[in-house]
N, CA, C and O of each residue as an XYZ file, in Angstrom:
724
protein
N     -11.051     39.200    -46.792
C      -9.728     38.634    -46.651
C      -9.238     38.700    -45.212
O      -8.541     37.790    -44.765
N      -9.575     39.723    -44.494
C      -9.140     39.865    -43.122
C      -9.720     38.767    -42.256
O      -9.026     38.269    -41.369
N     -10.944     38.374    -42.473
C     -11.588     37.323    -41.689
C     -10.875     35.978    -41.900
O     -10.716     35.219    -40.945
N     -10.464     35.683    -43.078
C      -9.758     34.433    -43.387
C      -8.428     34.381    -42.634
O      -8.053     33.316    -42.144
N      -7.719     35.474    -42.529
C      -6.408     35.536    -41.842
C      -6.578     35.289    -40.349
O      -5.759     34.599    -39.742
N      -7.628     35.841    -39.749
C      -7.865     35.656    -38.325
C      -8.226     34.198    -38.024
O      -7.826     33.652    -36.995
N      -8.984     33.578    -38.930
C      -9.372     32.198    -38.740
C      -8.146     31.285    -38.825
O      -8.041     30.337    -38.047
N      -7.258     31.537    -39.709
C      -6.022     30.733    -39.844
C      -5.150     30.905    -38.615
O      -4.499     29.952    -38.189
N      -5.123     32.080    -38.044
C      -4.348     32.325    -36.820
C      -4.896     31.512    -35.674
O      -4.123     30.956    -34.894
N      -6.202     31.425    -35.548
C      -6.851     30.654    -34.478
C      -6.523     29.172    -34.622
O      -6.230     28.499    -33.634
N      -6.572     28.670    -35.843
C      -6.262     27.245    -36.077
C      -4.819     26.964    -35.731
O      -4.516     25.936    -35.127
N      -3.926     27.857    -36.103
C      -2.521     27.691    -35.827
C      -2.235     27.713    -34.314
O      -1.459     26.900    -33.813
N      -2.859     28.636    -33.608
C      -2.676     28.709    -32.160
C      -3.199     27.458    -31.470
O      -2.593     26.968    -30.516
N      -4.322     26.944    -31.951
C      -4.889     25.728    -31.379
C      -3.929     24.549    -31.643
O      -3.680     23.731    -30.757
N      -3.403     24.478    -32.858
C      -2.478     23.396    -33.226
C      -1.234     23.427    -32.369
O      -0.677     22.372    -32.065
N      -0.782     24.599    -31.970
C       0.415     24.702    -31.141
C       0.135     24.399    -29.668
O       0.971     23.807    -28.985
N      -1.018     24.798    -29.189
C      -1.327     24.618    -27.760
C      -2.015     23.316    -27.418
O      -1.913     22.858    -26.280
N      -2.710     22.703    -28.355
C      -3.468     21.492    -28.083
C      -2.595     20.360    -27.514
O      -3.001     19.753    -26.523
N      -1.434     20.045    -28.075
C      -0.634     18.948    -27.503
C      -0.235     19.200    -26.048
O      -0.269     18.285    -25.225
N       0.133     20.408    -25.742
C       0.505     20.719    -24.347
C      -0.718     20.589    -23.424
O      -0.595     20.106    -22.298
N      -1.855     21.005    -23.882
C      -3.062     20.894    -23.077
C      -3.422     19.440    -22.831
O      -3.761     19.086    -21.701
N      -3.362     18.581    -23.843
C      -3.695     17.194    -23.680
C      -2.674     16.437    -22.822
O      -3.036     15.545    -22.055
N      -1.414     16.799    -22.958
C      -0.389     16.189    -22.100
C      -0.639     16.551    -20.636
O      -0.543     15.703    -19.749
N      -0.951     17.791    -20.405
C      -1.241     18.233    -19.023
C      -2.499     17.550    -18.495
O      -2.556     17.169    -17.326
N      -3.490     17.398    -19.339
C      -4.728     16.752    -18.927
C      -4.486     15.271    -18.561
O      -5.015     14.792    -17.558
N      -3.720     14.574    -19.339
C      -3.444     13.146    -19.022
C      -2.575     13.030    -17.774
O      -2.734     12.090    -16.994
N      -1.667     13.965    -17.580
C      -0.849     13.934    -16.365
C      -1.694     14.147    -15.117
O      -1.429     13.554    -14.071
N      -2.723     15.003    -15.231
C      -3.621     15.230    -14.135
C      -4.343     13.949    -13.758
O      -4.546     13.682    -12.574
N      -4.735     13.152    -14.743
C      -5.393     11.880    -14.449
C      -4.463     10.944    -13.698
O      -4.903     10.285    -12.755
N      -3.201     10.861    -14.077
C      -2.278      9.981    -13.375
C      -1.975     10.476    -11.963
O      -1.848      9.670    -11.041
N      -1.861     11.776    -11.785
C      -1.640     12.293    -10.424
C      -2.862     12.090     -9.546
O      -2.736     11.876     -8.341
N      -4.041     12.156    -10.141
C      -5.263     11.850     -9.381
C      -5.276     10.365     -9.011
O      -5.666     10.011     -7.898
N      -4.860      9.507     -9.916
C      -4.789      8.087     -9.607
C      -3.779      7.806     -8.515
O      -3.999      6.925     -7.685
N      -2.673      8.540     -8.499
C      -1.686      8.379     -7.428
C      -2.241      8.821     -6.089
O      -1.992      8.176     -5.070
N      -2.995      9.918     -6.078
C      -3.630     10.379     -4.845
C      -4.646      9.372     -4.337
O      -4.732      9.120     -3.135
N      -5.427      8.789     -5.265
C      -6.403      7.771     -4.875
C      -5.683      6.552     -4.296
O      -6.110      6.000     -3.282
N      -4.594      6.135     -4.938
C      -3.840      4.969     -4.458
C      -3.304      5.214     -3.047
O      -3.408      4.349     -2.176
N      -2.741      6.379     -2.833
C      -2.193      6.703     -1.517
C      -3.312      6.690     -0.456
O      -3.136      6.109      0.615
N      -4.426      7.309     -0.739
C      -5.530      7.328      0.200
C      -6.063      5.937      0.482
O      -6.413      5.612      1.617
N      -6.120      5.123     -0.553
C      -6.639      3.770     -0.394
C      -5.731      2.885      0.430
O      -6.215      2.166      1.304
N      -4.430      2.911      0.185
C      -3.541      2.065      0.973
C      -3.412      2.576      2.414
O      -3.199      1.786      3.334
N      -3.539      3.875      2.608
C      -3.514      4.430      3.987
C      -4.727      3.946      4.768
O      -4.609      3.539      5.923
N      -5.879      3.990      4.140
C      -7.129      3.524      4.766
C      -7.041      2.012      5.035
O      -7.437      1.549      6.105
N      -6.527      1.250      4.071
C      -6.429     -0.188      4.238
C      -5.474     -0.552      5.387
O      -5.727     -1.502      6.128
N      -4.392      0.197      5.528
C      -3.461     -0.052      6.640
C      -4.125      0.225      7.980
O      -3.924     -0.525      8.935
N      -4.915      1.293      8.064
C      -5.640      1.571      9.315
C      -6.650      0.478      9.640
O      -6.768      0.053     10.790
N      -7.382      0.024      8.618
C      -8.346     -1.042      8.852
C      -7.667     -2.340      9.261
O      -8.173     -3.055     10.126
N      -6.530     -2.656      8.653
C      -5.795     -3.859      9.038
C      -5.278     -3.775     10.487
O      -5.330     -4.748     11.239
N      -4.774     -2.569     10.857
C      -4.290     -2.405     12.238
C      -5.454     -2.494     13.216
O      -5.308     -3.046     14.307
N      -6.576     -1.970     12.845
C      -7.758     -2.033     13.719
C      -8.173     -3.480     13.928
O      -8.543     -3.863     15.037
N      -8.117     -4.290     12.871
C      -8.436     -5.716     12.966
C      -7.411     -6.448     13.816
O      -7.775     -7.390     14.520
N      -6.147     -6.054     13.779
C      -5.090     -6.729     14.487
C      -5.174     -6.551     16.001
O      -4.690     -7.405     16.744
N      -5.772     -5.468     16.470
C      -5.765     -5.202     17.917
C      -7.089     -5.545     18.593
O      -7.318     -5.156     19.738
N      -7.956     -6.264     17.900
C      -9.232     -6.652     18.535
C      -8.963     -7.533     19.733
O      -8.203     -8.498     19.651
N      -9.577     -7.205     20.825
C      -9.365     -7.946     22.094
C     -10.397     -9.061     22.210
O     -11.452     -8.886     22.819
N     -10.082    -10.199     21.625
C     -10.970    -11.330     21.702
C     -10.108    -12.594     21.677
O      -9.435    -12.871     20.684
N     -10.129    -13.336     22.738
C      -9.282    -14.533     22.822
C     -10.090    -15.791     22.472
O      -9.598    -16.903     22.661
N     -11.285    -15.640     21.978
C     -12.104    -16.791     21.602
C     -11.558    -17.407     20.313
O     -10.613    -16.897     19.711
N     -12.167    -18.497     19.916
C     -11.728    -19.192     18.679
C     -11.931    -18.315     17.448
O     -11.275    -18.522     16.427
N     -12.829    -17.341     17.535
C     -13.119    -16.481     16.391
C     -12.277    -15.196     16.407
O     -12.535    -14.283     15.623
N     -11.306    -15.120     17.262
C     -10.476    -13.895     17.375
C      -9.638    -13.698     16.120
O      -9.448    -14.615     15.321
N      -9.156    -12.499     15.974
C      -8.377    -12.162     14.775
C      -7.071    -12.912     14.703
O      -6.371    -13.094     15.699
N      -6.766    -13.340     13.499
C      -5.498    -13.958     13.200
C      -4.902    -13.179     12.023
O      -5.523    -12.249     11.509
N      -3.700    -13.565     11.604
C      -3.055    -12.901     10.469
C      -3.953    -12.908      9.241
O      -4.061    -11.905      8.535
N      -4.596    -14.044      8.991
C      -5.443    -14.151      7.792
C      -6.586    -13.146      7.829
O      -6.982    -12.627      6.786
N      -7.124    -12.863      9.017
C      -8.181    -11.852      9.144
C      -7.660    -10.462      8.856
O      -8.338     -9.660      8.215
N      -6.479    -10.178      9.318
C      -5.873     -8.848      9.089
C      -5.612     -8.667      7.592
O      -5.942     -7.624      7.029
N      -5.024     -9.674      6.947
C      -4.750     -9.560      5.528
C      -6.038     -9.499      4.697
O      -6.094     -8.821      3.671
N      -7.068    -10.215      5.155
C      -8.368    -10.119      4.455
C      -8.926     -8.707      4.607
O      -9.469     -8.155      3.649
N      -8.803     -8.119      5.780
C      -9.296     -6.749      5.990
C      -8.553     -5.786      5.096
O      -9.168     -4.888      4.519
N      -7.254     -5.943      4.964
C      -6.454     -5.073      4.094
C      -6.867     -5.217      2.649
O      -7.119     -4.224      1.968
N      -6.938     -6.451      2.177
C      -7.233     -6.660      0.740
C      -8.683     -6.289      0.397
O      -8.969     -5.891     -0.733
N      -9.569     -6.414      1.339
C     -10.977     -6.023      1.027
C     -11.140     -4.518      0.976
O     -12.115     -4.032      0.402
N     -10.209     -3.755      1.563
C     -10.289     -2.293      1.533
C      -9.593     -1.690      0.312
O      -9.862     -0.543     -0.044
N      -8.710     -2.444     -0.330
C      -7.982     -1.895     -1.460
C      -8.719     -2.244     -2.736
O      -8.343     -3.178     -3.443
N      -9.752     -1.506     -3.025
C     -10.613     -1.773     -4.175
C      -9.900     -1.260     -5.423
O      -9.509     -0.096     -5.507
N      -9.746     -2.155     -6.379
C      -9.098     -1.806     -7.632
C      -7.590     -1.861     -7.572
O      -6.941     -1.596     -8.583
N      -6.995     -2.193     -6.429
C      -5.556     -2.281     -6.284
C      -5.191     -3.718     -5.937
O      -5.974     -4.439     -5.318
N      -4.004     -4.119     -6.342
C      -3.525     -5.475     -6.025
C      -2.564     -5.416     -4.877
O      -1.419     -4.992     -5.029
N      -3.038     -5.848     -3.706
C      -2.218     -5.886     -2.506
C      -2.278     -7.323     -1.937
O      -3.360     -7.851     -1.681
N      -1.117     -7.931     -1.746
C      -1.049     -9.289     -1.219
C      -0.176     -9.346      0.015
O       0.482     -8.369      0.372
N      -0.176    -10.464      0.644
C       0.679    -10.692      1.833
C       2.123    -10.735      1.362
O       2.434    -11.350      0.342
N       3.016    -10.070      2.120
C       4.447    -10.096      1.781
C       5.026    -11.483      1.954
O       4.445    -12.321      2.643
N       6.164    -11.730      1.337
C       6.808    -13.060      1.435
C       7.102    -13.409      2.888
O       6.925    -14.561      3.285
N       7.547    -12.443      3.691
C       7.715    -12.601      5.113
C       6.671    -11.709      5.768
O       6.929    -10.525      5.982
N       5.487    -12.252      6.096
C       4.383    -11.387      6.551
C       4.674    -10.595      7.825
O       4.015     -9.588      8.083
N       5.650    -11.033      8.625
C       6.006    -10.283      9.843
C       7.405     -9.643      9.692
O       8.076     -9.350     10.682
N       7.809     -9.444      8.475
C       9.114     -8.844      8.222
C      10.201     -9.875      8.346
O       9.928    -11.062      8.526
N      11.417     -9.435      8.252
C      12.549    -10.365      8.386
C      13.145    -10.230      9.771
O      12.792     -9.328     10.532
N      14.053    -11.137     10.087
C      14.675    -11.046     11.405
C      15.536     -9.777     11.540
O      15.839     -9.339     12.650
N      15.921     -9.200     10.401
C      16.673     -7.939     10.418
C      15.749     -6.722     10.404
O      16.218     -5.584     10.410
N      14.436     -6.961     10.386
C      13.476     -5.840     10.418
C      13.219     -5.217      9.054
O      12.751     -4.081      8.975
N      13.519     -5.948      7.966
C      13.386     -5.382      6.623
C      12.049     -5.848      6.003
O      11.654     -7.004      6.155
N      11.376     -4.939      5.316
C      10.184     -5.264      4.534
C      10.486     -4.937      3.082
O      10.934     -3.830      2.782
N      10.249     -5.874      2.175
C      10.598     -5.691      0.779
C       9.509     -4.966      0.021
O       8.323     -5.133      0.306
N       9.912     -4.160     -0.947
C       8.989     -3.489     -1.847
C       8.679     -4.414     -3.030
O       9.519     -5.229     -3.411
N       7.509     -4.297     -3.597
C       7.198     -5.146     -4.739
C       8.018     -4.784     -5.960
O       8.418     -3.630     -6.116
N       8.270     -5.736     -6.816
C       8.994     -5.476     -8.052
C       8.044     -5.303     -9.230
O       8.408     -4.667    -10.220
N       6.836     -5.852     -9.148
C       5.869     -5.704    -10.221
C       5.198     -4.342    -10.132
O       5.019     -3.784     -9.049
N       4.828     -3.814    -11.315
C       4.172     -2.502    -11.365
C       2.752     -2.586    -10.838
O       2.044     -3.567    -11.067
N       2.340     -1.528    -10.117
C       1.002     -1.386     -9.588
C       0.548     -2.554     -8.735
O      -0.570     -3.049     -8.878
N       1.425     -2.987     -7.851
C       1.108     -4.032     -6.884
C       1.666     -3.615     -5.523
O       2.509     -2.723     -5.429
N       1.186     -4.267     -4.491
C       1.658     -3.916     -3.149
C       1.745     -5.148     -2.251
O       1.146     -6.187     -2.530
N       2.500     -5.005     -1.174
C       2.639     -6.027     -0.150
C       2.177     -5.469      1.176
O       2.381     -4.294      1.483
N       1.546     -6.339      1.964
C       1.085     -5.950      3.306
C       1.875     -6.772      4.327
O       2.183     -7.944      4.112
N       2.188     -6.120      5.429
C       2.960     -6.754      6.514
C       2.295     -6.436      7.864
O       1.643     -5.402      8.010
N       2.463     -7.319      8.832
C       2.070     -7.044     10.214
C       3.369     -7.047     11.019
O       4.065     -8.060     11.082
N       3.684     -5.937     11.616
C       4.981     -5.778     12.252
C       4.863     -5.316     13.691
O       3.821     -4.808     14.104
N       5.908     -5.489     14.435
C       6.029     -4.825     15.737
C       6.745     -3.514     15.498
O       7.189     -3.248     14.381
N       6.865     -2.694     16.517
C       7.536     -1.429     16.325
C       9.055     -1.612     16.228
O       9.759     -0.712     15.771
N       9.545     -2.741     16.643
C      10.949     -3.105     16.439
C      11.004     -4.627     16.268
O      10.082     -5.332     16.680
N      12.082     -5.133     15.662
C      12.163     -6.589     15.469
C      12.046     -7.360     16.778
O      12.494     -6.900     17.828
N      11.452     -8.508     16.700
C      11.232     -9.447     17.805
C      10.347     -8.925     18.912
O      10.420     -9.416     20.039
N       9.488     -7.916     18.616
C       8.462     -7.503     19.555
C       7.132     -8.043     19.064
O       7.068     -8.674     18.009
N       6.066     -7.800     19.819
C       4.741     -8.283     19.447
C       4.429     -7.797     18.028
O       4.494     -6.600     17.747
N       4.088     -8.742     17.135
C       3.843     -8.427     15.754
C       2.689     -9.226     15.162
O       2.617     -9.395     13.945
N       1.793     -9.716     16.001
C       0.703    -10.542     15.514
C      -0.520    -10.348     16.400
O      -0.382     -9.978     17.566
N      -1.722    -10.593     15.863
C      -2.932    -10.566     16.707
C      -2.858    -11.622     17.792
O      -2.088    -12.578     17.698
N      -3.659    -11.441     18.810
C      -3.614    -12.319     19.974
C      -3.900    -13.787     19.657
O      -3.317    -14.669     20.288
N      -4.771    -14.068     18.706
C      -5.136    -15.467     18.443
C      -4.242    -16.147     17.422
O      -4.501    -17.294     17.059
N      -3.211    -15.487     16.952
C      -2.324    -16.067     15.925
C      -1.487    -17.182     16.537
O      -0.729    -16.947     17.479
N      -1.621    -18.392     16.006
C      -0.763    -19.466     16.540
C       0.666    -19.298     16.029
O       0.895    -18.806     14.924
N       1.597    -19.710     16.842
C       3.009    -19.648     16.440
C       3.386    -20.997     15.856
O       3.378    -22.010     16.555
N       3.717    -21.004     14.563
C       4.078    -22.284     13.936
C       5.494    -22.679     14.354
O       6.249    -21.842     14.848
N       5.853    -23.928     14.163
C       7.222    -24.344     14.419
C       8.160    -23.572     13.493
O       7.783    -23.203     12.380
N       9.350    -23.340     13.949
C      10.315    -22.497     13.223
C      10.568    -22.951     11.793
O      10.676    -22.086     10.925
N      10.672    -24.235     11.479
C      10.927    -24.593     10.076
C       9.788    -24.248      9.130
O       9.980    -24.263      7.914
N       8.592    -23.935      9.663
C       7.465    -23.608      8.789
C       7.662    -22.252      8.090
O       7.019    -21.984      7.075
N       8.535    -21.408      8.619
C       8.803    -20.102      8.007
C      10.068    -20.176      7.205
O      10.978    -20.945      7.512
N      10.116    -19.360      6.165
C      11.314    -19.301      5.317
C      12.496    -18.758      6.148
O      12.305    -18.064      7.147
N      13.679    -19.083      5.719
C      14.874    -18.616      6.416
C      14.944    -17.096      6.375
O      14.785    -16.486      5.318
N      15.181    -16.498      7.522
C      15.269    -15.053      7.617
C      13.982    -14.353      7.927
O      14.001    -13.166      8.251
N      12.856    -15.034      7.842
C      11.559    -14.426      8.149
C      11.326    -14.425      9.672
O      11.644    -15.400     10.353
N      10.781    -13.349     10.182
C      10.489    -13.255     11.611
C       9.246    -14.107     11.937
O       8.266    -14.125     11.192
N       9.325    -14.786     13.042
C       8.151    -15.570     13.517
C       7.136    -14.631     14.092
O       7.494    -13.557     14.574
N       5.838    -15.012     14.055
C       4.837    -14.177     14.699
C       4.970    -14.239     16.224
O       5.202    -15.301     16.802
N       4.818    -13.089     16.849
C       4.791    -12.982     18.299
C       3.445    -12.421     18.694
O       3.243    -11.208     18.652
N       2.509    -13.291     19.080
C       1.140    -12.830     19.358
C       1.080    -11.927     20.595
O       1.857    -12.070     21.539
N       0.128    -10.997     20.551
C      -0.115    -10.109     21.696
C      -0.686    -10.920     22.863
O      -1.414    -11.892     22.660
N      -0.351    -10.514     24.065
C      -0.912    -11.119     25.269
C      -1.654    -10.046     26.032
O      -1.867     -8.946     25.523
N      -2.044    -10.359     27.240
C      -2.812     -9.381     28.022
C      -1.921     -8.272     28.501
O      -1.291     -8.367     29.555
N      -1.873     -7.238     27.733
C      -1.117     -6.020     28.037
C      -1.340     -5.044     26.899
O      -2.151     -5.311     26.012
N      -0.650     -3.936     26.903
C      -0.776     -2.951     25.833
C       0.458     -3.036     24.940
O       1.582     -2.782     25.374
N       0.218     -3.400     23.682
C       1.304     -3.532     22.724
C       0.978     -2.791     21.443
O      -0.169     -2.822     20.997
N       1.945     -2.130     20.841
C       1.696     -1.542     19.505
C       1.853     -2.595     18.416
O       2.804     -3.376     18.425
N       0.939     -2.609     17.507
C       1.029     -3.481     16.316
C       0.921     -2.569     15.093
O       0.023     -1.733     14.996
N       1.851     -2.753     14.174
C       1.924     -1.907     12.985
C       1.527     -2.745     11.749
O       2.000     -3.866     11.565
N       0.661     -2.178     10.925
C       0.379     -2.748      9.623
C       0.991     -1.835      8.586
O       0.706     -0.638      8.547
N       1.845     -2.414      7.735
C       2.525     -1.634      6.699
C       2.145     -2.143      5.328
O       2.139     -3.349      5.082
N       1.826     -1.223      4.435
C       1.565     -1.575      3.049
C       2.586     -0.809      2.193
O       2.726      0.409      2.301
N       3.276     -1.546      1.360
C       4.252     -0.958      0.440
C       3.711     -1.213     -0.963
O       3.484     -2.364     -1.336
N       3.503     -0.155     -1.745
C       2.866     -0.228     -3.059
C       3.730      0.423     -4.087
O       4.212      1.535     -3.873
N       3.946     -0.239     -5.214
C       4.729      0.342     -6.318
C       3.757      0.872     -7.355
O       3.125      0.111     -8.088
N       3.650      2.205     -7.402
C       2.739      2.878     -8.300
C       3.488      3.284     -9.579
O       4.516      3.959     -9.517
N       2.970      2.871    -10.717
C       3.541      3.261    -12.015
C       2.435      3.915    -12.836
O       1.386      3.307    -13.050
N       2.652      5.138    -13.297
C       1.634      5.822    -14.093
C       1.363      5.123    -15.433
O       2.219      4.423    -15.974
N       0.159      5.334    -15.945
C      -0.247      4.750    -17.222
C       0.156      5.600    -18.407
O       0.563      5.072    -19.442
N       0.047      6.901    -18.270
C       0.263      7.760    -19.400
C       1.757      7.919    -19.706
O       2.574      7.939    -18.785
N       2.120      8.032    -20.981
C       3.531      8.125    -21.336
C       4.216      9.377    -20.786
O       5.383      9.317    -20.398
N       3.530     10.474    -20.747
C       4.158     11.714    -20.257
C       4.517     11.592    -18.786
O       5.633     11.934    -18.396
N       3.590     11.110    -17.960
C       3.869     10.981    -16.526
C       4.913      9.898    -16.268
O       5.740     10.038    -15.367
N       4.881      8.820    -17.049
C       5.864      7.746    -16.818
C       7.269      8.159    -17.234
O       8.242      7.549    -16.790
N       7.399      9.177    -18.072
C       8.727      9.694    -18.417
C       9.366     10.361    -17.185
O      10.573     10.254    -16.970
N       8.544     11.047    -16.386
C       9.070     11.683    -15.176
C       9.264     10.713    -14.046
O      10.118     10.921    -13.184
N       8.489      9.660    -14.036
C       8.602      8.632    -12.976
C       8.894      7.296    -13.622
O       8.047      6.405    -13.585
N      10.054      7.129    -14.207
C      10.372      5.947    -15.012
C      10.289      4.672    -14.200
O       9.777      3.671    -14.701
N      10.762      4.664    -12.987
C      10.708      3.447    -12.175
C       9.461      3.360    -11.313
O       9.274      2.384    -10.586
N       8.622      4.354    -11.387
C       7.422      4.407    -10.560
C       7.739      5.059     -9.215
O       8.856      5.513     -8.966
N       6.738      5.090     -8.374
C       6.859      5.648     -7.011
C       6.543      4.519     -6.039
O       5.532      3.834     -6.189
N       7.383      4.326     -5.065
C       7.101      3.334     -4.020
C       6.434      4.086     -2.867
O       7.046      4.933     -2.216
N       5.191      3.761     -2.639
C       4.423      4.387     -1.542
C       4.388      3.441     -0.356
O       4.255      2.229     -0.523
N       4.507      3.991      0.836
C       4.473      3.181      2.049
C       3.493      3.826      3.022
O       3.600      5.010      3.340
N       2.546      3.033      3.483
C       1.573      3.508      4.481
C       1.689      2.632      5.688
O       1.607      1.408      5.587
N       1.882      3.258      6.857
C       1.962      2.543      8.143
C       0.812      2.998      9.018
O       0.440      4.172      9.036
N       0.255      2.031      9.751
C      -0.740      2.367     10.746
C      -0.397      1.597     12.034
O      -0.255      0.375     12.006
N      -0.270      2.289     13.121
C       0.061      1.696     14.391
C      -1.133      1.848     15.348
O      -1.616      2.959     15.570
N      -1.589      0.765     15.892
C      -2.634      0.813     16.942
C      -2.189     -0.058     18.088
O      -1.361     -0.956     17.933
N      -2.758      0.228     19.244
C      -2.335     -0.454     20.475
C      -3.388     -1.438     20.967
O      -4.580     -1.129     20.995
N      -2.941     -2.601     21.345
C      -3.842     -3.567     21.994
C      -4.096     -3.037     23.411
O      -3.208     -2.474     24.051
N      -5.288     -3.229     23.861
C      -5.609     -2.794     25.238
C      -6.495     -3.862     25.863
O      -7.701     -3.687     26.039
N      -5.858     -4.953     26.184
C      -6.597     -6.011     26.852
C      -5.727     -6.755     27.832
O      -6.193     -7.686     28.488
């Protein structure tokens, strides 16, 4: 009879602790996913900035499209696209995505109306850009900082973690590199 009582106690303890254990386990998966996302967008921002400061004035030199391609090719498993205003707005604002688990990439100067584009980026006529969007200012022969910013809206998958982060987490990774040509 004593053995039966001990066995029932073990089953009861497991029944009480198992839900907490599984909730903690699923939360660990979401926090690991958040860490992966942060590392991935940080790396992609550095690679985009590295592409933006390449000193090559030939026809094959880096343009905005090359920088955005570099960013999107580094974000494996994540959805990162070019922001609506790829060089920010005239007020220096970059918008965060509204969709879950998506991100926007931008090429910016360190302040509004400074160099914010690779050297080979052509400047389109002003009406080609949406109202309020900053025009690209290509780098010339000098040293200029160019910043690549990725803003990503991370939303956890598991119900327990999403209760704590109901609106998700907006992650922002900036990488600044200097042209030297």
